[in-house]
N, C-alpha and C positions, 0 to 999 in steps of 0.2 A: 504494499500499499504506500503510495507516495505521501510523503510529509508535506506538510504546508506550514508556512510561518504565519502565525497568528498575530494580528495586530492589536496588542493591547499593551499599555505602558504603565510604568510605576510612577508614582508621584501622586499629586493632588488631583490629577484628572485627565480627562481626554480633551486634549486642545484647550483646557481651561480648568475644569473640574470634574473628575470621574463622577462625582455625585450630582452632576447636572445632566448627565446622559443616560436616558432611559434605554432599555433593552430594545433594540430595533428588530424589526421582522426579518431583514436580511442582513447577514453579516458576510462580507466579501473578503477574503483572505488573499494576500498577495505576498509571495516570497521576496525577500530582499537578502542579496549576498553582500556582506561587507568584508573587505579584505584587510590584510595587516597594515598595508600602507595608508588606509583610509583615515582621515581626521574625524574623530567621533563627534567632536563640537560642531564641525561644518555639516556632518551627516545629520545630527539631531536638529540643527537649525533649518536644514533643507525641508525636512518633513514636518517640522513645526509650522513653518510658513505655509505648507500645502493644507494642513489641518486648518489654519486660520482662513485661507481661502474658502475651503468648504463650509466652514461655520458662517462666514460672513456673506457669501455670495450664493449659496445653494439654497434649496428649499427641501427640507427633509433628508438631507445627506450630511454625513459627518465622516471624520477620519480619525484614526489614532495609531500609535506606533506601540509595539510590545516587544519585549525581550524574554527569551526562555530562561526560566529560573530553575526547573527541575524536570526530569525526564529526558527524552530523546533528543530535544533541541536546545539544550542548555546554551546560553550566550548567543543563540541565533535570533534574528530580527524578523518581525513580519509587520506589514502595514495593511490596515483593515479599513475598508469603507463600510460604514453603517448606513442602511436605508431604513427610514422609519416603516415604510411600507413596501411591499413587493412592487406596487404600482410606481413608486418613486424610483426604484432601480430601473424598471423598464422604460421610465420616462428618459433617464440619462443614458441608459444602455439598452435600446431596443434591439430585438433579435430578428425583426422581419427583414428579409433581405431586400435590397443591399443594406448592411448594417451602417446606420447613420447616427453618429453620436454628436450631432450638432448642439444639442443642449448642454452636454458636458463640455465640449470645447468652446462654448460660449462663455464659460467661466474664465476668470483671469488665470493665465497659464504661467506667470512668471516663476513660480516656485518649481515648475517642471521643466524649465528652459534647459538645464544641464545637470545631470546627476553629478554629485561630488566625485572627485578622484578616488578609486578603489571601491566604489559602490556600484553594485550591478542589479538592475531590475531584472526579474526573470519572468517567463511566460507561465509559470506554475501557479495556479490560482484555483480557488472553488468559492462560488457563492453558496452560502448556506442559509436555508429558510428555517425559522423556529416552528416546529410542529405545534399545531393548536394554538397559534398566536393570538387569533381573534378572542379566545376565551381566557387568556392569561391576563392577570393584573400586572401591568408592566413594572418591574422592578428597575432600580438604578444599577448601572454597572459599577463593579467595584475595582479594587486595586490588583486583584489577581484573577485571571481566567485560566481555569484548567480545562484543556482539551483532551478528551479521551475518545479515541478512534474505536468504533464499534464494528464488530463483525456479526451482523444479524444472520440468523439461519436462512438458508434458502427456502423460498416459498412461505416464510413466516412474515414477510415484510408488511403485507396488509394488516395481518393480525397485530403486528408490533405497533404500527402507527395508530391503530384503532386503541390500543392499550395505552399508549402515550397520551392521546388526546382526551380520552375518557376518564382514565384512572391515574396515571402517573402525575400528570400536571397538577390535578387536584390534591392529590396525596402529599406532593412536595411543597405546597404553598405555605410559606410562613411557619413551617414545622422546625427549622433548624436556624436559630438567630444568626444573622449575618452571612447566610449561605443560601443560594438558590441553585436549582439544578434544572437544565432544560436539554431537551433533544432536538438537534438540528439535522436536516437533510440537504445533501448536496443537490443544487439546482442547475448549476452550470460549472463547467471546468472540470478538473482532474478527478474529483470525487463525485461527480454527478450519480445520484442514486444511493451514495453511501451516507452513513449516519455517524454523528459524534454526539457524545454526552459532554456538556458544558457545566462545569462548576464555577460559579461566581461568588468569590469571596469579598466582603466589603473591605478587607484589610489584609495586609501580609501577616500581621500578628494573628489575626483570626485563623487564617489558613495554618500557620504554624502551630498553633494551640490544638486545632481540630485534627491536623494530620502531621504530627511531628516526624521529623527524620529519624529521631531516636526517642525511646520512651513511649508512654501511652497517651492516647488522646484524653482530653478533659472529660471529667464526669458530665458536664453539661452536654458535650457533643454526643456521648454515648447514650445519655438519657434521651435526647432528642431523636437520635437515629433509631432507637428502639420503637419509637412511634411509627416509623415508616418502613421497618425492616421487612415485613411481609410483602409490601409492594416492591420494595427493592429486590427481594429474591425473584419475584415474578418477572421483574424487568431483566434480571440475569438469565432467566430461563429462556429468553428469546435469542440469547447471544452464544457464539461459539466462544471458546476460552481465550483465544489469543487477541490481544489489543495492545495499542501503545498510546502514550500520553505525553503531553508537555504542559507544565504550568508556565504561564506567561505573565510577567509583570507589567502593568501599564506604565509607560514612561511619560506620555502625555497624550 
């Protein structure tokens, strides 16, 4: 399974404040390769400007940068476009041939004029759509986004999606303080038709308390998880055993 770089960053927010960004319906992940010779200050300023352009000049579209903190893509970057609704994504990036992105290219493009030296954009991407989005109470994105790549059993996809939208989303809502879980499905790109489970922690400290690298999770987490353990076991019954993950820290 191809890895994707997820765009979420550490700090106080997504292009301003992580607590001012609601969960969007579409999260579009774009890989970024940064080489040893790259200047990280210039690199970060470049993408910060592009985030500002999206925030100030688009409607229903945002961007943020993330860096791998745990898992398979430690220290790897990803840039993510967030679209409040799928219709917004289709407005800026229609698929009806011939592809015409005139609405996107009408945005000020100064930040994209030239990639910094040592930074390489790639063609590896996936647009993910949140399953059951219309029925979800939109939470705020947090400082840590954990992306777990799922391997759903063949011929179980329809049943799995029905379970997610009818049972899983309801069971997860507001059950664990500072943590939300959502299932997303690839809609375009490398992982079209594949699924990911996303953990959204409100802070790095919360993630570290709940899922420490060493030692035991907090009693608060264990008590809360016990409330949804039956539903989570059913969730796992749709999966094959193998999957990979990366926790990304939101930079801005």
